[in-house]
N, C-alpha and C positions, 0 to 999 in steps of 0.2 A: 503492500498499502505508498504511496505518497505520502512526503511530512506535509502536514497540514501546512498552510501560511504561521506564520508569527504572530500576526494580530487577529487570526482566527482562533490559535489556541490560546492566546491571551485574555480575551471575550469569553471563552465556553467552557474553558478547561477546568476553576472554581467549581460552574453548576454541575460539569458532568462527573465529577468525584463525589456527587451527591449519590450516585448507581452505585458505589461499594455496595450499600445494603440494600436488597431485594424491599425489604421492608419498609423505606421512606418514602415512598408515593403514597402505598396504602395505607402507611399509620398518617402521614396526611391528609390525606383524603376522610380519616377518621374522625380525623381532630376538628376538620371541618363542616363535617357532617353534623358533628356534636354541637358545635359552636352557632353554626347554621339556625340548629333546631333550639337552642340558649336564644338565640336573638329573637326567632319568632313567638316565643312565648315569654318571653322578660317583659320587664316594662318600657325597651326601649324594641317591643315589638310594631309600634306604629312608625316607627324611625327607619326599621328596617324595611318594611313595604315602601313607604318614601322614596325611600334610596334606589330601589330596582324600577319602582314602577310608578312615579312619580314623573308626569310629563317632563321634557327637560326644556330647560328658559329656550336654548339653542341646537339644533344639529343641524349638520349639514347636508342630512339625504331625511329628506321627511317619511320617508317609512320607517327610519329609527329611531321615534320619537322616546325612546324611555333607553333606561340604560340596561334592563335586560335586556332588552332588543337587540342592541350590541354585544353583548356579549353572548347570546346564542346565536345572534344572525351573521357577527362579524369575527370576534376571537374565536369562535367554534371551527369556524371554517381553518383557519391555523391548527387547529387540533385535526380535524380532517387530511389537512394539506399532511402532515405529521402520516398519517394511518396509511392515506395512498404512497408517498415514499416507501413506509416498509411495508404496504402489499407489493410494491414493485420488485423491489430488496428481495424480499424471501421468492418473489415467485421467478425469477431468472437467473438470480444465485443462490439462493437459499436455501432453509427445508423445506419448499413448497415447487422446485425447482424441476423435480421429475415427479411422471407418475407416479411410480411406485411410491414416492415422499407425501404426493397428494392424497392418496384415498384412504387413509384411517382419517386426517384430520375434517377434508370435504364432506364423508359420511358422519361422523362426531357431529360436528354444526351445523348440519343439516337436521340431524338427528335434534341435536339440540336446541335450534329452534322452530320445528317442526310439532313437537310434545309440549312443550311451554304453550305454545300457541293453543294446541288443542285442550290441554287444562283449563287455560284462560275462556277460552269460549265455551265448555262445557259448564262452567261455574255460572258465568253471564248469564249465558243462555241465551234466548232470542232477545234481549234489550238493544235494541239498534241503537241508543244512547253510548252503549260501552264496549257496544263489537267493533269501534276506530282501534282500542286499546290493544288490538289482539298481539303487536309484536312487542310491544314493554316489557314481556318475560321473556323475551328470545335474547336480548342481550348480556353478556359477564363483563362486569368489569373489571381487564385484565390488572392494573396498580393494584384495586382490593387485594383480585386472587393472590398474585405476587407478593404483596404484601404479608399475606397468612403464611405463605409458603416460607419467607424470608423467616420467618419467628421460630418457623420448624427448624431451620438447620439444614443436619444430614436426614431427618426424619425421612426426607422425599428422594426418591435418586433421579437424578439427571437426565433422565431420558422421559420422566413424568410432567418435570419443568418445563424444556421443549415440546412436547404435545400440550401444555399447555398452553403455551406460547401459539404454537401453529394453529390450533384453534381457536383462540381469539383471536387472528390473523384472520383465519377465513372469515370467523363469527362479524369481525367488521367489514366483512366484504358485504357480508347478505346485509347485514344492516343497513349500510350505503345503497345498495339496492330496492330494499323495502320503505326506505325513505324518498327515492326516487321515484318509486311507481306507487306507491299507496297515500303519500303523506304532500303530493303537489297541487297546489289550486291551479283554477283558469290558465295554464300556460298562453301567452301573450307573441304570437310568435316573430314579430318584429326585435324583440328583445335574443328569441331565444337565436335565431338565424345571426345575429351580433355577437350571442357567445360562441357559437360555431365559427364563426370566423375569424375569433378570438383563439380559438384552438387550433384550427389551421396551420394560424402561423404561429402559434407556440412547437407545434411540431416539424415545421418546415424548420426553426430554429436546431429541436431537436436532430432533423437526417444533417443538418450542414454543422453536426457535433460543436455547439457552440461552448465553449468553453465559459463565458461572464455568468454570476447569477443576477445581473440586473436585471437583461431583456427578459427572464423569463417570470421575476418578481413579479415588474412592472405589468407586464401581461396580466400576469396572477389575479392583480387586484384589479384588471378591466375587465377579467371575464369575472368576477366576483360581483363587479358591480350590477354588469348584463344579466347577469343569472339572481342576481336579487330583484330586478324588474321581471322576470322572464315567468314569473310563478311559481318556478321550480326552486327549491329552497337553497337559500344562499349556499349553504357549506357545500353541497354537493362540486359548486367548483373549485373547493379544494382539493377534494379528490379527484376530481379528471386535470387540474392544473399540474398535479403531482407524478400524475401518469404520463405528460410530455418530457417531465425533465429526462434528458439523458444518462443513460447509464454511467458515461464515460465521455470525457471531454474529447479535444484533439490531441491532449498529452495525456493521454491515459489515465487522469484523475479521474477517483472516482468520486462523480455528481453527484447522486444518491444519496450513495452511505454517506460523505460530507456534508451535503446538507441535511440527514436525517440526523446523525448525530448532533450537529448545532442546533436545531431545534429541537429535538427529544426534552431537554431536561427544561427550557419551558412553555413545554404543553405539560408536561407532566407536574411540574411543580409551580408553575403559575396560572397558564391558562384553566386546565381541572378545576382545581383549587380556587377559582373564581367562579368559574361555573357552578362547581356545586355550593357554595358559599350562597350566592345567587338562586339556588334552584332548591335545596334539602329544606330551607325552615316550612317546617308545617303548625300550623298554630291547633294546639290538642284540647286547648278550651270544649270543654263537654264530649269531647270524645272515650270513649270506656270500652269494654269490651263487645260491646254489640255492634260501636263504631269498624273497629278493627274486623269484625267478620260481617260487615256489610259485605255484598257482593261484586263489587268490584278492587278492594285493598286484599279478599282473600283470592280472589279471582289470579293478580298479580303475585300473591306470597305463593301460593298455591304451584302458581306457575315456574317463578326464580326455584325455588325448595323443594319439590315435587318432578315437577317436569324435566329441568334440566337433568336432573344426577340419572333420573327413566331415562330417558331419551339418550343419553350419550353413553353413559354404562350399556344399556340395549346395543347401541353400535358397536360397540368395544368388543363385546361379548362374540356377536354377533358372525363379525368381520374375522375374528378369532377363530372362530368354531369351522367357518366356513372356509376358513383360508382366503378369503378375500384379503385382509392384510393384519400382518403378526401385532399382537397386544404390543404396547411399550415396552421396551428389554428390563432384566431384573427387574420388574415392577410384579408386585404380589396382586391380586384380584381385592383387597383389604386397600392397599394405596391405591388403586385406579378408581375404588369409590369414593374413596377419601378426594381425589380431585375432582371428581365429577361428583360433587355434591360442592365442592368452592366452585366450580362454574357455574352455578347457582347466585353468586354476590353479583350484585346488578346496580349499577348505582349512574356513571357516565351517561352513557346512550340508553338508559331504561327512564332517567328523568328527562333526557334530551325528546325521546319519541313521545314521551308522555303529553312532553308540551304540543307537542306536533298533533298528537290525538284530539286533544279537547283544547281549542287554543279559544278562549276567550269566553273560558269554564273554570275559573279559577278552585272553585269547590270541587268538583271533579277534579280536577288536577290533585289536587292535597290528598287526596281520596288515595287516588293513584302514588303519589310519594308515599304514604303510607302503608300501602301493600309494598312498595320498594323497598321501601326501610326494614321491613318487618321480612321478606326474604331471604334480605340481605345474609342481615343478623343470623337468622335464621340457621341458613348457608355456612355462613363464617365461621360460626361456633361448632357445629355439627362437623365439618370437614375439617377442623384444626381438632377436634376429638380423635376421630378416626386416625388421622397420621400420626399425629403423637403418641397414640397406642401403638403404633409399627416399629418395624426396626428399625435400626441405623444405616445410615450409607455414608461413613467415614471416607469413604473417598469421590462421593459424587456432589460434598456439602460446597457448589461451585454458583458462582453468581452467572446469568449465560449473559448478563450484559457487560460484560468484562472479559475485554480479546488476551489472550497470552501476552 
């Protein structure tokens, strides 16, 4: 790998040092979620709501009239850009680069999205108001899940850590496709055509192997603005832009990997926590056991806690028994079950999809958030317990983010 420029290293090295611990990003998200809940249920509740939902005195983009919209439609586009970079790198040169490597993660991710959706639909029944939220329990929060694995140290074999990462990558692809296909407003063809023109320009730069980041960055901002006005959710622009970045420039520098490594810490330690704090606060006044067992929160919690583990574990078991794809190396069925349970931790993407599914319905969104938090908490506790009771793998206690 080519040496990074000194300026790049000076800016990003201190932040990348945080990746020394698997648990750091997940622990930060836990603290952020707790802080949001405290803020939403304290004497500062009105200030919390006003901060994110109060109309801004000035905004350069009228469509983004409050801070919550700037975070969800603006900052989160960067998060999705990082997701796109990760998907491209893994698909071309990483753990999803061959058909054999893709089999188990793709099968597990599909089952891990479909079965929770079935749990959800089965519980909400024919309630058309809630059916739009079917995709909420289909997403796994990789930072939370890896955070729990980090706390377990050598209790989880390296093969399962890698499996969880690759399933999460495929899961992200599925979530992006779901958002684009099912949570799109009325499409405005002029803006969509303009967006397509920008993508063509970025692909042309890719073909020319342009090594400078700035043309791609500037065109990505233009693409984001056009997509924002097209009716398709603006964050899709982040994924589309990422897929146009060349794997390598003219001097064979690894452009995708360098850009991903540079942006990933900012996404994990700034953008996602800001998003979490803005979206995780749920007023609990007057909510008792009856509220937690209402159809919407119950459907989401069951989808995450039961649907995820049932779907993914069944997919792995069937793939192994039918010799379609072997289960992860040196992993017992107990350890595999524990990781499948951890896949039920939904936060970032689940909260994001809930906001898209129930636009303009704050009370319904709050119910959805309760289900997300409940299902994620149960999955984290049970998954941790299962893996804590498993055998140690001292040779596998390695951070998959850290290069040799």
